[in-house]
MDTraj code that builds the backbone (N, CA, C; nanometers):
import mdtraj as md
import numpy as np

residues = "MET LYS PRO ILE TRP ARG THR VAL GLY LEU LEU ALA LEU GLY THR GLY ALA CYS VAL LEU VAL GLY PRO ALA VAL ALA ARG LEU PHE ALA GLN PRO ALA ALA PRO ALA ALA THR PRO SER ALA SER VAL GLU GLY GLN ASP GLN THR PRO ASN ARG ARG GLU PHE THR ILE THR ALA ARG ASN TYR HIS PHE SER PRO THR ARG MET GLU VAL MET GLN ASP ASP LEU VAL LYS ILE THR VAL ASN SER GLN ASP GLU PRO HIS SER PHE THR ILE ASP GLU TYR ARG ILE VAL LYS ARG VAL PRO ALA ASN GLY THR THR THR PHE GLU PHE ARG ALA ASP ARG ALA GLY THR PHE ALA PHE TYR CYS GLY MET THR SER ALA GLU GLY HIS ARG GLN MET ARG GLY GLU LEU VAL VAL ALA PRO ARG ARG".split()
xyz = np.array([
    [2.8515, 6.0452, -0.6829],
    [2.7167, 6.0600, -0.7288],
    [2.6241, 6.0642, -0.6085],
    [2.5329, 6.1599, -0.6080],
    [2.4414, 6.1775, -0.4964],
    [2.3267, 6.0769, -0.5057],
    [2.2935, 6.0122, -0.3930],
    [2.1785, 5.9220, -0.3958],
    [2.0502, 6.0011, -0.4176],
    [1.9617, 5.9453, -0.4887],
    [1.8333, 6.0092, -0.5150],
    [1.7396, 5.9698, -0.4014],
    [1.6699, 6.0671, -0.3453],
    [1.5864, 6.0428, -0.2284],
    [1.4755, 5.9410, -0.2551],
    [1.4260, 5.9409, -0.3768],
    [1.3209, 5.8448, -0.4109],
    [1.3751, 5.7017, -0.4032],
    [1.4962, 5.6812, -0.4543],
    [1.5575, 5.5493, -0.4516],
    [1.5815, 5.5043, -0.3085],
    [1.6285, 5.5952, -0.2246],
    [1.6534, 5.5626, -0.0847],
    [1.5227, 5.5264, -0.0155],
    [1.4172, 5.6002, -0.0467],
    [1.2864, 5.5726, 0.0142],
    [1.2342, 5.4348, -0.0269],
    [1.2489, 5.4000, -0.1540],
    [1.2033, 5.2684, -0.2012],
    [1.2852, 5.1556, -0.1385],
    [1.4152, 5.1774, -0.1235],
    [1.4990, 5.0771, -0.0580],
    [1.4564, 5.0561, 0.0859],
    [1.4281, 5.1639, 0.1565],
    [1.3854, 5.1536, 0.2959],
    [1.2506, 5.0829, 0.3052],
    [1.1594, 5.1148, 0.2140],
    [1.0278, 5.0520, 0.2132],
    [1.0406, 4.9019, 0.1853],
    [1.1238, 4.8643, 0.0878],
    [1.1450, 4.7234, 0.0547],
    [1.2080, 4.6471, 0.1695],
    [1.3057, 4.7071, 0.2348],
    [1.3713, 4.6429, 0.3479],
    [1.2731, 4.6221, 0.4618],
    [1.1912, 4.7217, 0.4896],
    [1.0918, 4.7108, 0.5964],
    [0.9895, 4.6015, 0.5664],
    [0.9488, 4.5943, 0.4401],
    [0.8516, 4.4914, 0.4026],
    [0.9111, 4.3518, 0.4224],
    [1.0374, 4.3353, 0.3853],
    [1.1030, 4.2055, 0.4030],
    [1.1116, 4.1679, 0.5510],
    [1.1405, 4.2646, 0.6335],
    [1.1536, 4.2380, 0.7763],
    [1.0183, 4.1994, 0.8352],
    [0.9117, 4.2661, 0.7909],
    [0.7798, 4.2394, 0.8461],
    [0.7159, 4.1117, 0.7886],
    [0.7283, 4.0904, 0.6591],
    [0.6592, 3.9812, 0.5916],
    [0.7452, 3.8550, 0.5834],
    [0.8749, 3.8668, 0.5918],
    [0.9656, 3.7537, 0.5760],
    [0.9327, 3.6331, 0.6630],
    [0.9132, 3.6528, 0.7948],
    [0.8821, 3.5365, 0.8789],
    [0.7521, 3.4655, 0.8378],
    [0.6514, 3.5399, 0.7963],
    [0.5251, 3.4783, 0.7539],
    [0.5460, 3.3951, 0.6281],
    [0.6231, 3.4468, 0.5330],
    [0.6510, 3.3725, 0.4105],
    [0.7327, 3.2479, 0.4408],
    [0.8269, 3.2587, 0.5320],
    [0.9093, 3.1438, 0.5686],
    [0.8231, 3.0336, 0.6299],
    [0.7230, 3.0724, 0.7118],
    [0.6334, 2.9712, 0.7713],
    [0.5507, 2.9016, 0.6649],
    [0.5133, 2.9722, 0.5593],
    [0.4346, 2.9106, 0.4520],
    [0.5109, 2.7982, 0.3836],
    [0.6390, 2.8149, 0.3659],
    [0.7189, 2.7185, 0.2917],
    [0.7975, 2.6226, 0.3806],
    [0.7866, 2.6373, 0.5103],
    [0.8604, 2.5497, 0.6015],
    [0.7948, 2.4122, 0.6043],
    [0.8750, 2.3094, 0.6154],
    [0.8260, 2.1722, 0.6277],
    [0.7801, 2.1513, 0.7712],
    [0.6691, 2.0777, 0.7909],
    [0.6271, 2.0522, 0.9288],
    [0.7299, 1.9649, 0.9997],
    [0.7484, 1.9922, 1.1246],
    [0.8460, 1.9165, 1.2029],
    [0.7975, 1.7739, 1.2197],
    [0.8894, 1.6802, 1.2089],
    [0.8552, 1.5392, 1.2289],
    [0.8256, 1.5176, 1.3763],
    [0.7233, 1.4373, 1.4063],
    [0.6945, 1.4137, 1.5480],
    [0.8101, 1.3402, 1.6139],
    [0.8295, 1.3723, 1.7386],
    [0.9386, 1.3096, 1.8123],
    [0.9115, 1.1606, 1.8247],
    [1.0152, 1.0825, 1.8089],
    [1.0018, 0.9371, 1.8205],
    [0.9793, 0.9019, 1.9659],
    [0.8687, 0.8306, 1.9888],
    [0.8399, 0.7876, 2.1243],
    [0.8281, 0.6374, 2.1242],
    [0.8725, 0.5747, 2.2287],
    [0.8565, 0.4296, 2.2340],
    [0.7085, 0.3960, 2.2365],
    [0.6700, 0.2905, 2.1652],
    [0.5291, 0.2562, 2.1591],
    [0.4852, 0.1996, 2.2926],
    [0.3881, 0.2652, 2.3484],
    [0.3372, 0.2232, 2.4783],
    [0.2344, 0.1135, 2.4571],
    [0.2317, 0.0204, 2.5459],
    [0.1352, -0.0880, 2.5380],
    [0.0097, -0.0440, 2.6110],
    [-0.0879, 0.0022, 2.5331],
    [-0.2135, 0.0476, 2.5891],
    [-0.3185, -0.0568, 2.5566],
    [-0.3968, -0.0927, 2.6549],
    [-0.4977, -0.1950, 2.6324],
    [-0.5936, -0.1496, 2.5234],
    [-0.6189, -0.2349, 2.4254],
    [-0.7095, -0.2032, 2.3165],
    [-0.6433, -0.1310, 2.2008],
    [-0.5189, -0.0921, 2.2164],
    [-0.4506, -0.0211, 2.1084],
    [-0.4017, -0.1228, 2.0058],
    [-0.4290, -0.0942, 1.8780],
    [-0.3875, -0.1852, 1.7717],
    [-0.2381, -0.1804, 1.7524],
    [-0.1836, -0.2935, 1.7149],
    [-0.0429, -0.2990, 1.6800],
    [-0.0287, -0.2501, 1.5365],
    [0.0904, -0.2113, 1.4988],
    [0.1108, -0.1674, 1.3620],
    [0.0960, -0.2861, 1.2680],
    [0.0384, -0.2631, 1.1497],
    [0.0170, -0.3743, 1.0574],
    [0.1489, -0.4280, 1.0024],
    [0.1489, -0.5566, 0.9741],
    [0.2661, -0.6216, 0.9163],
    [0.2533, -0.6227, 0.7652],
    [0.3630, -0.6474, 0.7010],
    [0.3638, -0.6697, 0.5569],
    [0.3896, -0.8189, 0.5381],
    [0.2974, -0.8875, 0.4727],
    [0.3087, -1.0315, 0.4511],
    [0.3219, -1.0566, 0.3018],
    [0.4159, -1.1412, 0.2640],
    [0.4402, -1.1725, 0.1233],
    [0.4223, -1.3211, 0.0987],
    [0.3538, -1.3544, -0.0112],
    [0.3295, -1.4922, -0.0495],
    [0.3606, -1.5093, -0.1973],
    [0.4158, -1.6239, -0.2323],
    [0.4353, -1.6619, -0.3720],
    [0.3529, -1.7876, -0.3950],
    [0.2620, -1.7798, -0.4906],
    [0.1738, -1.8914, -0.5223],
    [0.2083, -1.9409, -0.6619],
    [0.2240, -2.0715, -0.6744],
    [0.2528, -2.1340, -0.8033],
    [0.1242, -2.1935, -0.8587],
    [0.0959, -2.1633, -0.9844],
    [-0.0195, -2.2209, -1.0541],
    [0.0348, -2.3152, -1.1609],
    [0.0027, -2.4461, -1.1452],
    [0.0536, -2.5455, -1.2395],
    [-0.0353, -2.6690, -1.2341],
    [-0.0590, -2.7281, -1.3505],
    [-0.1387, -2.8516, -1.3589],
    [-0.2725, -2.8387, -1.2865],
    [-0.3362, -2.7226, -1.3003],
    [-0.4677, -2.6960, -1.2427],
    [-0.4699, -2.7055, -1.0900],
    [-0.3612, -2.6602, -1.0277],
    [-0.3538, -2.6530, -0.8818],
    [-0.2782, -2.5270, -0.8415],
    [-0.3195, -2.4688, -0.7280],
    [-0.2432, -2.3626, -0.6642],
    [-0.1585, -2.4256, -0.5552],
    [-0.0391, -2.3720, -0.5342],
    [0.0450, -2.4174, -0.4247],
    [0.1180, -2.2964, -0.3668],
    [0.1024, -2.2655, -0.2420],
    [0.0202, -2.3280, -0.1405],
    [-0.1274, -2.2928, -0.1602],
    [-0.2143, -2.3655, -0.0888],
    [-0.3578, -2.3425, -0.1005],
    [-0.4148, -2.2678, 0.0193],
    [-0.3285, -2.2290, 0.1127],
    [-0.3754, -2.1565, 0.2315],
    [-0.2770, -2.0457, 0.2664],
    [-0.3308, -1.9276, 0.2922],
    [-0.2511, -1.8136, 0.3375],
    [-0.3153, -1.7610, 0.4655],
    [-0.2341, -1.7325, 0.5660],
    [-0.2848, -1.6807, 0.6931],
    [-0.2192, -1.5466, 0.7227],
    [-0.3037, -1.4462, 0.7527],
    [-0.2566, -1.3120, 0.7845],
    [-0.3396, -1.2580, 0.9003],
    [-0.2977, -1.1432, 0.9517],
    [-0.3743, -1.0729, 1.0549],
    [-0.4522, -0.9598, 0.9884],
    [-0.5642, -0.9248, 1.0481],
    [-0.6441, -0.8149, 0.9966],
    [-0.5603, -0.6881, 0.9904],
    [-0.5742, -0.6138, 0.8849],
    [-0.5032, -0.4887, 0.8546],
    [-0.3605, -0.5093, 0.8064],
    [-0.3168, -0.6336, 0.7890],
    [-0.1853, -0.6568, 0.7291],
    [-0.1871, -0.6136, 0.5836],
    [-0.0735, -0.5656, 0.5358],
    [-0.0559, -0.5385, 0.3938],
    [-0.0071, -0.6684, 0.3320],
    [-0.0835, -0.7209, 0.2362],
    [-0.0549, -0.8514, 0.1777],
    [-0.0049, -0.8320, 0.0351],
    [0.1115, -0.8899, 0.0064],
    [0.1683, -0.8871, -0.1283],
    [0.1695, -1.0305, -0.1794],
    [0.1044, -1.0519, -0.2936],
    [0.0957, -1.1856, -0.3515],
    [0.1588, -1.1844, -0.4901],
    [0.2456, -1.2816, -0.5141],
    [0.3039, -1.3034, -0.6455],
    [0.2537, -1.4385, -0.6937],
    [0.1874, -1.4394, -0.8089],
    [0.1347, -1.5635, -0.8648],
    [0.2168, -1.5977, -0.9881],
    [0.2779, -1.7171, -0.9873],
    [0.3596, -1.7648, -1.0990],
    [0.2843, -1.8750, -1.1728],
    [0.2686, -1.8583, -1.3028],
    [0.2128, -1.9658, -1.3849],
    [0.3287, -2.0440, -1.4436],
    [0.3238, -2.1747, -1.4293],
    [0.4307, -2.2573, -1.4845],
    [0.3827, -2.3392, -1.6032],
    [0.2692, -2.3018, -1.6578],
    [0.2211, -2.3690, -1.7781],
    [0.1340, -2.2735, -1.8597],
    [0.0049, -2.2794, -1.8483],
    [-0.0863, -2.1987, -1.9290],
    [-0.1359, -2.0767, -1.8522],
    [-0.2144, -1.9904, -1.9162],
    [-0.2690, -1.8748, -1.8437],
    [-0.3624, -1.9193, -1.7314],
    [-0.3600, -1.8433, -1.6219],
    [-0.4477, -1.8676, -1.5080],
    [-0.4989, -1.7325, -1.4606],
    [-0.5858, -1.7362, -1.3615],
    [-0.6256, -1.6129, -1.2950],
    [-0.6264, -1.6383, -1.1455],
    [-0.6322, -1.5294, -1.0693],
    [-0.6363, -1.5379, -0.9237],
    [-0.7454, -1.4429, -0.8790],
    [-0.8484, -1.4961, -0.8106],
    [-0.9651, -1.4172, -0.7739],
    [-0.9998, -1.4366, -0.6272],
    [-1.0251, -1.3247, -0.5565],
    [-1.0841, -1.3257, -0.4234],
    [-1.2021, -1.2294, -0.4308],
    [-1.3229, -1.2837, -0.4376],
    [-1.4419, -1.2014, -0.4588],
    [-1.4614, -1.0947, -0.3525],
    [-1.4478, -1.1303, -0.2248],
    [-1.4761, -1.0367, -0.1160],
    [-1.3826, -0.9157, -0.1165],
    [-1.2646, -0.9298, -0.1726],
    [-1.1708, -0.8175, -0.1814],
    [-1.1684, -0.7550, -0.3206],
    [-1.2563, -0.8030, -0.4080],
    [-1.2653, -0.7522, -0.5450],
    [-1.1318, -0.7631, -0.6182],
    [-1.0664, -0.8740, -0.5979],
    [-0.9380, -0.8982, -0.6634],
    [-0.9605, -0.9972, -0.7765],
    [-0.9261, -0.9567, -0.8980],
    [-0.9292, -1.0446, -1.0145],
    [-0.8035, -1.0129, -1.0949],
    [-0.7084, -1.1040, -1.0929],
    [-0.5808, -1.0831, -1.1617],
    [-0.5579, -1.1951, -1.2622],
    [-0.5107, -1.1600, -1.3787],
    [-0.4783, -1.2584, -1.4818],
    [-0.3285, -1.2834, -1.4790],
    [-0.2919, -1.4090, -1.4921],
    [-0.1515, -1.4482, -1.4916],
    [-0.1217, -1.5086, -1.6287],
    [-0.0300, -1.4499, -1.7056],
    [-0.0011, -1.5030, -1.8394],
    [0.0684, -1.6389, -1.8335],
    [0.0600, -1.7116, -1.9430],
    [0.1277, -1.8415, -1.9525],
    [0.2761, -1.8239, -1.9230],
    [0.3284, -1.9059, -1.8330],
    [0.4691, -1.9002, -1.7921],
    [0.5104, -1.7610, -1.7462],
    [0.4174, -1.6877, -1.6876],
    [0.4446, -1.5510, -1.6441],
    [0.4136, -1.5316, -1.4970],
    [0.4271, -1.4071, -1.4532],
    [0.4103, -1.3707, -1.3130],
    [0.3242, -1.2459, -1.3013],
    [0.2392, -1.2434, -1.1995],
    [0.1603, -1.1255, -1.1662],
    [0.1764, -1.0994, -1.0172],
    [0.2039, -0.9735, -0.9808],
    [0.2221, -0.9355, -0.8411],
    [0.1260, -0.8221, -0.8088],
    [0.0655, -0.8277, -0.6906],
    [-0.0270, -0.7229, -0.6475],
    [-0.0279, -0.7168, -0.4957],
    [-0.0822, -0.6072, -0.4425],
    [-0.0905, -0.5864, -0.2982],
    [-0.2307, -0.5410, -0.2611],
    [-0.2698, -0.5711, -0.1387],
    [-0.3957, -0.5213, -0.0841],
    [-0.3875, -0.5257, 0.0676],
    [-0.4771, -0.4533, 0.1323],
    [-0.4826, -0.4539, 0.2779],
    [-0.5944, -0.5490, 0.3191],
    [-0.5630, -0.6449, 0.4054],
    [-0.6609, -0.7416, 0.4544],
    [-0.7401, -0.6739, 0.5659],
    [-0.8377, -0.5932, 0.5278],
    [-0.9050, -0.5065, 0.6235],
    [-1.0270, -0.5676, 0.6916],
    [-1.0601, -0.6922, 0.6606],
    [-1.1719, -0.7574, 0.7301],
    [-1.1363, -0.9008, 0.7643],
    [-1.1784, -0.9420, 0.8822],
    [-1.1470, -1.0764, 0.9298],
    [-1.2413, -1.1786, 0.8673],
    [-1.1913, -1.3007, 0.8528],
    [-1.2735, -1.4088, 0.8004],
    [-1.1905, -1.5042, 0.7169],
    [-1.2576, -1.6024, 0.6588],
    [-1.1936, -1.6975, 0.5681],
    [-1.2525, -1.6739, 0.4299],
    [-1.1657, -1.6456, 0.3343],
    [-1.2080, -1.6065, 0.2001],
    [-1.1488, -1.7027, 0.0978],
    [-1.2335, -1.7522, 0.0112],
    [-1.1885, -1.8453, -0.0923],
    [-1.1164, -1.7677, -0.2024],
    [-1.0069, -1.8256, -0.2533],
    [-0.9487, -1.7750, -0.3780],
    [-0.9537, -1.8882, -0.4783],
    [-0.9632, -1.8502, -0.6068],
    [-0.9814, -1.9504, -0.7112],
    [-0.9354, -1.8960, -0.8448],
    [-0.9248, -1.9854, -0.9414],
    [-0.8928, -1.9486, -1.0784],
    [-1.0248, -1.9322, -1.1525],
    [-1.0440, -1.8188, -1.2135],
    [-1.1688, -1.7905, -1.2835],
    [-1.1635, -1.8152, -1.4329],
    [-1.0572, -1.8756, -1.4809],
    [-1.0473, -1.9045, -1.6240],
    [-1.1484, -2.0127, -1.6613],
    [-1.1976, -2.0067, -1.7843],
    [-1.2964, -2.1046, -1.8297],
    [-1.2492, -2.1821, -1.9515],
    [-1.1221, -2.1675, -1.9869],
    [-1.0717, -2.2310, -2.1095],
    [-1.0563, -2.3816, -2.0965],
    [-1.0493, -2.4333, -1.9738],
    [-1.0374, -2.5781, -1.9527],
    [-1.1086, -2.6145, -1.8233],
    [-1.1640, -2.7323, -1.8181],
    [-1.2390, -2.7795, -1.7013],
    [-1.1532, -2.7806, -1.5745],
    [-1.0239, -2.8064, -1.5867],
    [-0.9355, -2.8154, -1.4707],
    [-0.9228, -2.6863, -1.3913],
    [-0.9485, -2.5714, -1.4538],
    [-0.9380, -2.4438, -1.3812],
    [-1.0344, -2.4389, -1.2634],
    [-1.1469, -2.5060, -1.2723],
    [-1.2479, -2.5010, -1.1651],
    [-1.1997, -2.5651, -1.0355],
    [-1.1033, -2.6545, -1.0426],
    [-1.0542, -2.7184, -0.9201],
    [-0.9406, -2.6397, -0.8547],
    [-0.9008, -2.5294, -0.9137],
    [-0.7935, -2.4469, -0.8569],
    [-0.8533, -2.3577, -0.7483],
    [-0.8382, -2.4002, -0.6240],
    [-0.8975, -2.3290, -0.5110],
    [-0.8005, -2.3226, -0.3938],
    [-0.8250, -2.2267, -0.3093],
    [-0.7487, -2.2119, -0.1863],
    [-0.8235, -2.1195, -0.0935],
    [-0.7589, -2.0836, 0.0193],
    [-0.8263, -1.9936, 0.1120],
    [-0.7279, -1.8952, 0.1752],
    [-0.7789, -1.7755, 0.1952],
    [-0.7086, -1.6704, 0.2676],
    [-0.7774, -1.6586, 0.4024],
    [-0.7014, -1.6800, 0.5108],
    [-0.7558, -1.6703, 0.6454],
    [-0.7034, -1.5403, 0.7071],
    [-0.7955, -1.4518, 0.7425],
    [-0.7596, -1.3231, 0.8041],
    [-0.8076, -1.3278, 0.9491],
    [-0.7124, -1.3395, 1.0409],
    [-0.7443, -1.3460, 1.1847],
    [-0.7698, -1.2050, 1.2371],
    [-0.8688, -1.1879, 1.3253],
    [-0.8952, -1.0529, 1.3798],
    [-0.7801, -1.0073, 1.4670],
    [-0.7508, -0.8794, 1.4571],
    [-0.6454, -0.8198, 1.5409],
    [-0.7073, -0.7873, 1.6765],
    [-0.6419, -0.8256, 1.7806],
    [-0.6968, -0.8042, 1.9161],
    [-0.6311, -0.6903, 1.9852],
])
top = md.Topology()
chain = top.add_chain()
for i, resn in enumerate(residues, 1):
    res = top.add_residue(resn, chain, resSeq=i)
    for name in ("N", "CA", "C"):
        top.add_atom(name, md.element.get_by_symbol(name[0]), res)
traj = md.Trajectory(xyz[None], top)
């Protein structure tokens, strides 16, 4: 069977287009190269990478335990609050954190400690007078 000239022309045109456009299309869908791993140089004033800090706080008999947490500025902080009796809450006003902890339950959350200082945490429940004495502090040391 004789090839039809029109078909041959279309094949040549398609092949040429693939050769010309192919590299551009490949660049569109290519993943960016990962930066080469370099040892971290100690440059004066350069921040260290933030740490991940985890705390478990027990709420029982109208007390938090522990009542003090210490982290560095920019650390990622993960807090798990366990209630061992009735419902409680965990609040840090400056970080806009208000979490409810169910009776005999657990609540876990994370946040970045992005500002230095000493911040009070407390139970904001109002169902019993004892909730008002549930207090502690988060100390965020400045990163140097």
